[in-house]
C-alpha positions in Angstrom: 0.0 0.0 0.0 1.3 3.5 -1.0 -0.1 6.9 -0.5 0.6 10.5 -1.3 -0.9 13.9 -0.2 -2.3 16.2 -2.9 -3.6 19.7 -2.7 -6.6 20.2 -5.0 -5.9 23.0 -7.6 -9.1 22.7 -9.6 -11.3 25.8 -9.2 -14.4 23.7 -8.3 -12.6 21.1 -6.3 -13.7 17.5 -6.9 -17.4 18.2 -7.6 -19.6 17.2 -10.5 -17.6 17.0 -13.7 -14.1 16.8 -12.2 -15.2 14.0 -9.8 -16.9 12.1 -12.6 -13.7 12.4 -14.7 -11.6 11.1 -11.8 -14.0 8.1 -11.2 -13.9 7.2 -14.9 -10.1 7.4 -14.9 -9.5 5.2 -11.9 -12.1 2.5 -12.9 -9.7 1.2 -15.5 -7.3 0.0 -12.8 -7.7 -3.3 -10.8 -6.0 -1.9 -7.8 -7.9 -0.5 -4.8 -7.8 3.3 -4.9 -9.0 5.5 -2.0 -9.2 9.2 -1.3 -8.9 10.3 2.3 -9.9 13.6 3.7 -10.3 14.5 7.4 -10.1 10.8 8.4 -13.0 9.9 6.0 -12.1 7.3 3.4 -13.8 7.1 0.1 -13.6 4.6 -2.7 -12.3 6.6 -5.7 -14.2 4.3 -8.1 -17.5 5.5 -6.6 -18.9 8.9 -7.7 -21.1 8.9 -4.6 -18.2 8.3 -2.3 -16.0 11.0 -3.9 -18.8 13.6 -4.0 -19.7 12.8 -0.3 -16.3 14.1 0.8 -17.1 17.6 -0.4 -13.5 18.4 -1.6 -13.0 22.0 -2.5 -10.1 23.9 -4.0 -7.1 24.2 -1.7 -8.1 21.0 0.3 -5.3 18.5 1.0 -6.3 14.9 0.4 -4.5 11.7 0.5 -4.6 9.2 -2.4 -4.0 5.6 -1.3 -3.4 2.8 -3.8 -3.1 -0.9 -2.9 -2.3 -3.6 -5.4 0.1 -5.0 -7.9 1.3 -1.8 -9.7 0.6 0.6 -6.8 3.6 2.9 -7.2 2.9 3.5 -11.0 -0.8 3.8 -10.5 -0.4 6.3 -7.6 1.8 8.5 -9.8 -0.8 8.4 -12.6 -3.7 9.2 -10.3 -1.9 12.1 -8.6 -0.9 13.5 -12.0 -4.5 13.2 -13.2 -5.8 15.1 -10.1 -3.2 17.8 -10.5 -4.3 18.4 -14.1 -8.0 18.3 -13.6 -10.0 21.2 -15.0 -13.6 22.2 -14.9 
């Protein structure tokens, strides 16, 4: 299991379209991918779970990946989040 902290740069945070884009992106991986904010853990493959965190711009989250290619996948997911746009 590996994890990395990320500060959300997207203007609208992880709401609506950006959250849906993230969920679509991570669904292609077999590994377990979670987003953690304020000790709340959400399955990154569930739009409901991601939206329930209410992540806004400037919020620091932790991305956690567990599985076979976890280091590579973690880098890809963090890069995707860093480049999200509305």
